[in-house]
N, C-alpha and C positions, 0 to 999 in steps of 0.2 A: 503491500501499498503504499503511495506516496505521502513523501511528505508536507503538513497543510502551514502545520508553523513550523519555522528552522530558527534559534536562536547558534547565533556563532562568534564564540569568545568572546563574546562581552564583558565591559567593563564598564565602570560605573565609579565614582571616586568624589565625595561631596568635603565641600571644603567648612572648616566648624571653626570659629576664628582662626587663629593659622596653622593647624595642625588638617593632615589629610587625613580624614579616611574612606578606606574602601570600603563600599560594598558590593560590588560584585567583580570576584579576578579570573575575570576568563571564563564565562558559561560557556557552556557547551549542550544540545540537546535538540529533539524533534518531536512535534504531536504528528498523526495520524492523522487525516479525514475524520470523523467521528466518534474518537477516541474522547477515553474521561481522564485527563493526565493532574494527579493532587502531587502541590509540590508542599512539603511539608518542612518545620523546623522551625527551634526558636528561634526569639523575640530577638533581634539581630542578626540576624543569617544572613538578611540581604533580599527576603522572600518580597516582599513589600516595593524593594527597587526592581528588581524583576518583573511587579504584575505594570509597575508605572512604565518601563520599559516595552511590553509587550501589548499595552494600548495603544501605545502611542502617542502617549501621557508626558512622554517625556522620552530626550535624549540621551542615547548611551555615548559617553567618552570615545568608543571606539569597539570594534567591534558592526556587527546586524541583527537584524529581528525583520524577518522574510515571513511575510504570511499570505499565499497564495498566487505566491510568487511575484510581490512587492515587498523590496525591505524598503521598512521604512526612516532607512539613515541616509536615504537616495530625497527623502519628500520634503516638500518643506511644509512650515507647519499648518499652512490651508491645507495640503492635500492628504496631510494626514488626519483633520480636522476630518476632512472626504470620508475619508478607507475609517475610521471611528463611524461614523454615521450606516455609513455601507452595509458594513460586516460583523461589529463587534455591540456585543451587547455584555453593559457591565454590574453585576451586586457588588455589593460593599455589606461588610457589618456595619452599620450606621445605614439605616434603611433610604431614610433619604428622600421622605415624606412630603409634599407639604401640606400641611395639616389643614389648609382649610378647604380642600379639596375631596373630591368622597372620591376613594379606593377606583373610580372607574375613568377619572378626569386626572386623574397620578399616572394613569395609564396612559390613557389617550394622552399624553402631550407629550410623551416620546415620540410619538408618529407627528405632530404637529412641529415638535425642535427639528424633526429626519428627511420632510417635506411630503413623508409619505402619504399616501388615501388610504382610508382604514379599512378594512376590512371584517367586516361585519363578520362573517363566518368564524374566521381565522381566531378573532377577538373572539368568540364563545368557546372556541376552542380551548385557547391557552385557560382562558378563568375556570372552563368547566372541568379541564385538569387536572388545575388549581385547587381546586373544590373551593371558588371564589363569587360562583353565579352569583350564590344572594346573599354578599357582602355589598356587592359595586355601589350601592347609594351612601355606604356608611365612611365618616372623614377616617384620621389615620388613627385620633384618641377612642375608637367607637368600636375598633376593632385589637385583635390579640397581638403580641410580638412577633408571635408564628403567624397570624394571620399578613402584617406589616409587610413579612420577610416574606409569604407569597406575594401581598401584588408587587413587590420589588421587582421577586424573578419574571411576574408577568410583565409586568414595566421593560424588561432588558430584552425579556422573546420576543416581542409584539409585531417590532419589525425584519421576525425571522433572518439575525441575525446568522451567522458562517461559524462566529463563534463565542463563547458565553466564557467571559473572565468574572471569575465571584471571589472576592478578598473577604477570608474569613466570615462565611455568607450565614454563620454559624457563633458569633461571637457574643450576640448579642442576646441568646435564646437560651433555655432550659433544654433539658436532656430531653424531652417527648417532646420539643419545638422542631431540637436541635434535629431529631432522627426523620421528622417529618417535611420538613425542606431539603434535606442532604437527598431521602428517596425522591423526592416531587425531582431535585437538580437530575438527578440518574436516571428517571423514568422520562425527562424532556430530553434528555440524551438521547435516547432510545428508541425512543416512540416520531420523535423529529427531525435525527440525527444533526446536533450541532456538534460542532470538538467543542469542549468544556477542559478548560484549566482551572482549576480552584486553590487558593493558597490558603491552607491552615497552618496552624500549630497544633493541631491536636490532631494527632493518631488516627482514632477512630474517625475521622472525617474521613481520612484520607484515605483509610479502605476502602470510600468506596467505588477511587479511582480502580480504573484498566493498570494505569500506570503509579507508581509512588516516584517520586524525584522530591531525594530527603538531599536539603541544604543545612548551611553549617560556618561560621564567617566568610559569607560570600563565595562558599563553593558547592560546588556537587559532591557530597561524601557518600563511602557503600551506608547502604543500612547498620552496619553494625559499632560504624562512627556516631553514628546519634543517640547520645545517652538518652533520653525522653523516649527514643524508641524501641531498644531492647529494654526501659522498666514498663511499656508494655505485653 
């Protein structure tokens, strides 16, 4: 199966005061179309930096991120923005729902931003798949944490992106709601064919992926070098 996402020797260093702090030290890996990949590691391992690079939200100091044959390193800021709108859906730890809008409007706003016409049948399919059909008129304050994250997931999926990038999607949820959201993410991956790359510090969440990438100190390491993983 051909690579759909390829990270090639990614290097990223941040300047903190007068000190250079390496975040990524030559990261390389690939993801096949339709694969569910979990990236696991402790805080400070470079997971979030990798997330931002893969989503085209920031640039690497060197190396390449190639998505469906297009290289972020060769794109202008405007071109990367268009790429994100066309091909990538984002799910974050903080639900980032607009509190004054209903669940329906929070999902529809993603369609408005992308400039795509709404597909009513697909909207119903996604919200039904996520168990939200009867919650569309509720505002975020009227929804549970798990329901809010499902609305956020529906918003990420509504434009039918080829890729879903999820950054700690269960970080604010209890274990029951975490299992529900992860199960939904896995189900949409299988049923809708989206390529999913999930960042997590939680080994149990990571196991929902087809492939698990372990990070430590800005590098990919074997599972046996991940003390958190060995402890589970």
